[in-house]
N, C-alpha and C positions, 0 to 999 in steps of 0.2 A: 680159454682165457680171453677176457676182454679188457682193454685198457683205453682210457680216454687221453687225447692229446689236443693241443691247440692246432698243431700242424703235423700232417703225415706227408712225406715226400716219397713218391715212387721213382726210384732211380738215384743211385749215389755217385753219378758221374760229376763232371765239373760243375754243371748247373745245379744239380741236386745238393751236393755237399756244401757248396758256397751258400745256397739259399738256407740250408740248415744252420750254418754258422751265424748268418745274419739274423735269423729268427731267434736263435739262442741269445744273441747279444741284446735283443729286444725283450728278453724275459719270457719267451714262449716255451712251452713244453713241446719238444720236437722228437719225431721218430723218422728214420730213413729206412726204406726197404730196398735192398739191393740183391739181385739174384746171383751176382758173381762177386766182383771185388770193388771196394770203394775206389773211386777215381775213374771208373767207367772206361769208355772207349778211348778218351784222350790219353789217359795214363797207361793203359794196358794194351791197346790195339791201334793207337793213332798217333797223336801229337808227339808224345815223349819217345816211344820206341823208334818211330820213323826218323825223328831228328837225331837220336843217338846213332843210328845206322848212317844217316847222312853225314854226320860229323866224322865218323870213322872213314867213310868213303872219301871225304874231302882231305883228311890227313894222308890217306894212302896215295891219292892222286898228287898231292903236293910233294910227298916224299919221293915219288917216282921222278919228279922233275926238280929235285933239289939242286941240280947243278946250276940252274939259273940264279940261285941265291948264293952260289959258291960253296954249297954243301955237297960233298961227293960221298955217295954211299955205294959200295960195291954191289950190294944186293938188297932189294926191298921186296919183302914177301908179306903176304896177307894170311893171318891166322883167323879165319872166320869164326871159329869157335870162341876165341877170345873177344871178338867183336860182339858176338851174341851175349857172352857173359857180362861184358861191360854194360850193354843195353839193359840186361835184366837187373844188374846191381843198382842202376839208376832208378828203375821202376820200383824195386823193393824199398829203396830209401825213401822215395816220395810216398809210397803206399803207407809206410810206417808213420810218416808225418801226418797224413790225413787221419789215420786211426787215432793218433794222439790228439788231433784237433777235435775229433768227435768226443773223446773222453773229457777233454778240457771244457767243452761246451755242454757237457752232461746230455748229449744227444744219444738217444737209444737207436741202435742199429740192428735191424732184423735181416738176417741172411736168408733170403728166400725170394720167391716170386709173388708179387702182390697183385691182387685183383680188386677192383672197385665193385662193391655190391650196391644193389638198388635199395629202396626203402625196406626196412626190416624191423625186427624187434629191437635192434640196436639203435636205430635212428629213423625218424620219419622221412629223412631226405637221403638221396643216394650219396655215397661217399665213404661208408665204412669199408675198411680195407682188410681183406682176408689174405693172410700170408701163408703160402705153402713153403714150409721151412726146408732148407737144404738138408738139415740133419734128421729129417723124418719125424720131428716132434709134432704134436697136435697143432693145427693151424691156429695161431692167435688172431683175434679180431681187434683191429685198431679203430677206435671211434674218434675221428677228428672233427674239430670245428671247420677246418680248412684242409684242402688237399692240393699239392702241387704235383703235376705229372711231368716227370723229367726222364722219360724212358729212352731218349736218344734215338739213334738210327743204326742201320746195318748196311753193309755194302750191297748195292744193287747189281743185278746181273742181266744178261740178255738171253732171249730164247735160243736154245741149243748150246749155250755155253755153261753147262752145268758144272758147278765147282766140285772137284774131287780131291783137292788138296795135294795131288801128285803132279798132274799135268796142267790143270786149270785152277788158277788161284785168284782170290781177291787179296786185298792188302792184309786182311786178317791172317790168312795162311802164309803169305809171303814173309811176314815178320818172323816166322819160325823156320825158315829154310835153313838147312844144315850146311849148305855150301852155296856159293854163287854159281848160278847156271852159266854155261858158256854162251847161251843165247836166249833171248826173251822177246816175245811179242806182247806189246801192251795195247789193249783195246781201250782207247780213250785218252785224249790229250788235254784233259783238264788239270786242275791243281795236283791231285793225287797222282795221276798218271805221269806228269812231268817231273814231280819229285822222285818217283821211282825210276824213271828213265835216267835222270841225272845220277842218282845213287848207283844204279846197276852199271851204268857206263863207266863211272869212276872206279868201281870195283873190278872192271875189266870185262864185263859181259858185252856181247853184241846185241844191241837193242833196236827194235823196230816199233814205232808208234803209229797206230792206225786211228785217225781221228775223223769222226763223221762230219764235223763242221768244216768250213772252208779255211779255218786257221786253228792252231792250238791256242789254249787259254782264251776261249772266245768271250769271256766276261771281262777280260783285261783291256786296257787301252790298246788300240791297234798297233801303235808304235812299240809298246812293250812286247806284245805278242810276236811281232815281226823280229825284234831283236832276240827274243828268247829262242825262236826257231833257228835263227842264224847261229846262235851260240851252242844250241844243242847239236846241231849238225857239225859244228866245229869240233866237238868232242866225240864225234863218231856216231851219234844217234841218227838212225834213218827215220824220217818223218813223212808220212803220207796223209794229207788232208783231203777232205771230201771223199773219204773212203768208207763205204758201207760194208761192214763185216757180215758175212753170210754164215750164220750160226749152224745151219744145217749141213755145212761142208766140213765141219770139224772132224779131224781124224786124230786119234790118240794111240800111243804105243811107241816106245822108243822116241819120245818127243811128241810134238803136235804139228799138225798141218791145218791150215784154214785158208779160205778164199775171201777176197774182198773185192767189191765192185769199185773200180777207180778209173776215171776218165773213159767210161764206157766199156771197159774191159774187166774181165774177171781174172784177178791175179792171185797166185797162190803164194803163201808164206809158210815157212817152216822154222821151228825153234825147239829148244828143250822144254820151255815153259810158256804158258800163256797167262798173262795177268789181266784180269777184267777190272777196269777202273772207269766206270760209267756213272758215278754218283752214288748217293746213298738214299735209302728209303726209311721213313719214320717207323718206329716200333709202336704201332697202335693196335696190333692184334692181341687178343686174349688178355687184355688188361681190364676188361669190364666196361668199356665205353658203351656197349649196348644196354647197359643197365641205367644209363643216364640220358640226358637230353643234349649231350655234347655233340657238336657237329664236326664231321670229318669231310673235307673237300680236297680232291686231288691228292689224297693219301696223307694229309696233315691235319692236325687239330686246329680249329678256328678259334681265335681269341680276340679280345679288344686290345687297346694300346697298353693296358696294364696286365695283360695275359690272363684275364678272366675268360673262362669258357661260357657256354650257354647256361651252365650251372654256376651261379655267381660265387659260390664258395669253393669251386674247384678251378684251379689255375693250371696252365701248361706253359712250359718254357723249353728253349733249346731246339735241337734238331727235330723234335716231334711236332713243332709248329712250322717247320720249313724256314724260309727266309735265309739269313746269313748263317750257315751251319758252321759256326766257329766257336771254339771253347770259351773265348773271352766274351763273346756275345751271350752265350748261355749263362755265364756267371752273372753278368749284369742284368739279364732278364730275370734271373732268380732273385737278385737283390731287389729289383723293382717290384716284382710280384709280392715278396714278403713285406716290403714297406707299405704296399698298397693294402694288403689284407690286415696289416697292423695299424692302419689309419695314420701313416706317416707322411701322406701327401707327396709322393715322389713325382718327379717329372718324367714324362715318357722318353724313351730312348730315341735319339735322332740318329738313324742308321747311316746318314751321310757323313757322320763324324766318326764312324767305326773304321779303324784300319784293318786291312787284311794282308796276309803275308804268304809267300811261297818260298819254301826253304831249299830249293834246288841250288845248284851251283852253276851260274850265278843266282843270287837271291833276287826276289822281286817283292815289292810292297806297294800298297796304294791306299788312298783314302779319298772319299768324295767321288765326284762325277768324272767319267772319262771325257775326252774331247767330243766324241760323237754323242754321248748322252747329254752333254751340256748344249750342244747345237740342237738336238731333238727337243729339248725343253725350251728352246727359243732364245737362249742367251746369245749375245754378241760376244763371241769368244776370242780371247787372245791367249797365246801360250809362250812359255819360255822353256828352253831345254839347254842342259849343260852336260858335256861328256866327261866321264871319269878320267879319260886319258889326259885331260888337262889339269888333273888334281895330283899334286905331288905325293900325298899319302897313298893314293891308289897305285902309283908307280912303285913306291917303296914297298907296298903290300904285295905287289906282284899280280894284281888283278885290276886292270884298267879298262876292261870292256864295260859297256853300259852307260847309263845316263840318268839324270833326274829331270822330270818334266812337270811344270806347273800349268794348270788350266785356270784362267781367271775370266771374270766378266769385264769386258772392255768398257761398259757403261758405268758400272758402280765401283769397279776395281776390287770386287769381292773375290776371295780365293774360292774356287769351285772344286778343285781336285789336285792331288799330287800323286805322281806315279814314278816309281824308281825301279831300276834293274842294275845290279852291280854288287860290289862287295859290302857285306854287312848292312844292307838297306833295311832288313827287318828290324834292326836296332835303331836305325835312323828315322823310321817312319813316324815315331811318336812325336817328334818335333812338328811334323806336318799335321798330326792329329790334334795337338794342342793349338796350333794355328787355326784349325777349323773350329775348335770349341770356342776360341776367343774371337772368332770372326775377323781374323787378321787379314790384311791386304798383302799382296806381294811386296809392296814397298816396306811394310813393317818387318816381314820376314828377311828381306834383303838388308835392312839396317840393324838386324840382330847380328852382333859381331861374332862370327864363327872363328874359333881358334885355328891357328895354322901351325903345323900341317895336320889337317884332319879330313876325313872323308866328308864330313858335314859341310865343308866349304862348298860342295856341289849344290847344296840346297840354296845357299845364299846367292851363288852365281846364277842359278836357274831363275831365282826370283828377280834378280836384276835383268835377266834376259827377257822377261815378260815385256819390258818396255825398251828393249834394245840397248841396255846399259851394262851388260856383263863385262867384267874387267879382263878376264883371261881367255876370251875367245874373239 
């Protein structure tokens, strides 16, 4: 079977299905090829399930300390099976929603593994997609005018730390644990590692984080990283930075043991489970790139600012091109790619305007340059910081740790970056994102009247603090 399309998308994750919907809106005939489930990593193995677990952990931790709110409970217990059932029900509901959107947009979905073919009887150019169907049916041939590669990424591991699903896990396997382990070693103190450390500690596990860098969350502003480490330790998480894990020392059986080089010594660590959280690698293998002129460097597909590869009719978006490996970034890259191939003249994405979030407890969020990045780029930097402990709503909420920090150019007064750690900052960061898009100054942010009492007052106070004018500090 051979069928012609305006656009075929390899991968039905967040980037892929959003690109498909936008293409459908523009009147294109679209097909999506997905080897597993629509929604991809974000919906089934990443964003949504991990945040569902984090929310349950947060509620459990709050319930255990209900007395500080005057709520006395004789016994607070965790039913982890119900936690997992709630997680799955959320996934199922959202999955049905995406399936509905595909039908609404008249988008054909092929459940199978797609590979790009070279020039053939179907087309003089590379780009025909052969689909190995999950149901064993004969491979259909999809003949598109354009292709978008949105195959995403998978968890990376380290030599010697072979994932077995029992003792050594990545986030994929950890999401399906039947019970909370008594103790866990997490290799990697980046975003995913810290989210899991926070979650497991709140569920009652003894957590040790081994981070190779000299600080956890090394891509965040240093003050955010320092505060995050302090608050993780406050909840009982043991953190060792500048720790080089020695994969060849791994022992399994009735738990795990492993050694890490730290401060010139080889130290041994033992736990029930070991969670490897050292980043993700792009899914570029076995999808037919060798049949094209597409360039792959450092494991990711190379594109221009509109996500065209070296084959101008083949685009690539999301984790498979590296950069900011975030679901909302993949979605907007997909929209930009579709609008470009449809001659809609889109503007390139300005990644300094993209907000990023960490959903640990406390939450963290940021947009724009860190203070160090701004200085490295030659800016004359001024900053303003305001603590949540001076915000009435934070005290009412029962979470007053953390702060909001603004980074600005002292010469032009341009807002360069905003960084937050504290309650609900992942919801608050969009104000800072809008300020970046509108090229607002700290003065303009400060003179936006923030309602009282709200957590967002910290943003206005931090903006005032840039010029030493904060009211409540």
